[in-house]
Wavefront OBJ file of the C-alpha trace (Angstrom):
o trace
v -109.885 -67.160 -106.054
v -107.634 -66.982 -109.092
v -103.972 -66.216 -108.393
v -101.269 -65.655 -110.994
v -97.822 -66.933 -110.010
v -94.633 -65.818 -111.732
v -90.953 -65.218 -111.076
v -89.797 -61.593 -111.076
v -86.541 -60.366 -112.626
v -84.616 -61.272 -109.465
v -86.009 -64.824 -109.520
v -88.375 -64.464 -106.556
v -91.844 -65.996 -106.693
v -94.588 -63.351 -106.984
v -98.343 -63.777 -106.512
v -100.873 -61.474 -108.189
v -104.546 -61.471 -107.142
v -106.488 -59.701 -109.931
v -109.742 -59.165 -107.966
v -107.837 -57.292 -105.242
v -105.248 -55.727 -107.603
v -102.615 -57.077 -105.207
v -99.119 -58.208 -106.119
v -96.882 -59.480 -103.332
v -93.736 -61.614 -103.091
v -94.049 -65.098 -101.617
v -91.921 -65.189 -98.459
v -92.569 -68.791 -97.396
v -93.761 -72.046 -98.974
v -94.853 -75.010 -96.876
v -96.688 -78.249 -97.539
v -100.024 -78.687 -95.783
v -102.692 -81.391 -95.761
v -104.692 -79.851 -98.616
v -101.748 -78.684 -100.693
v -98.987 -76.110 -100.842
v -99.350 -73.097 -98.536
v -97.865 -69.827 -99.757
v -97.293 -66.983 -97.293
v -97.246 -63.534 -98.907
v -95.282 -60.525 -97.657
v -98.514 -58.848 -96.453
v -99.319 -61.841 -94.198
v -101.918 -63.573 -96.376
v -101.743 -67.368 -96.500
v -102.944 -69.011 -99.710
v -103.478 -72.739 -100.197
v -103.139 -74.242 -103.663
v -104.187 -77.839 -104.232
v -101.589 -80.544 -104.680
v -101.026 -81.369 -108.281
v -98.336 -81.329 -110.864
v -95.261 -79.119 -110.294
v -95.758 -75.463 -111.108
v -94.609 -74.257 -114.503
v -94.378 -70.490 -114.271
v -96.043 -68.206 -115.149
v -99.318 -69.919 -114.274
v -102.795 -69.062 -113.027
v -104.008 -71.328 -110.218
v -107.079 -71.625 -108.034
v -106.226 -70.767 -104.421
v -108.060 -70.568 -101.124
v -107.224 -67.864 -98.582
v -106.612 -69.268 -95.108
l 1 2 3 4 5 6 7 8 9 10 11 12 13 14 15 16 17 18 19 20 21 22 23 24 25 26 27 28 29 30 31 32 33 34 35 36 37 38 39 40 41 42 43 44 45 46 47 48 49 50 51 52 53 54 55 56 57 58 59 60 61 62 63 64 65
């Protein structure tokens, strides 16, 4: 699924999922085997593939765990 990542005015990382019309802050970032795992405030865990460092704002392909 496509996920848009950006920093809000306070500097916190935010994730927006257009298909679900969901915008949540990222509360935890960890490194997994397949890539970076982002935990959202609502409990969702999203995995984005390892690659170059994120330049925000950016749209990435993510997999929900």
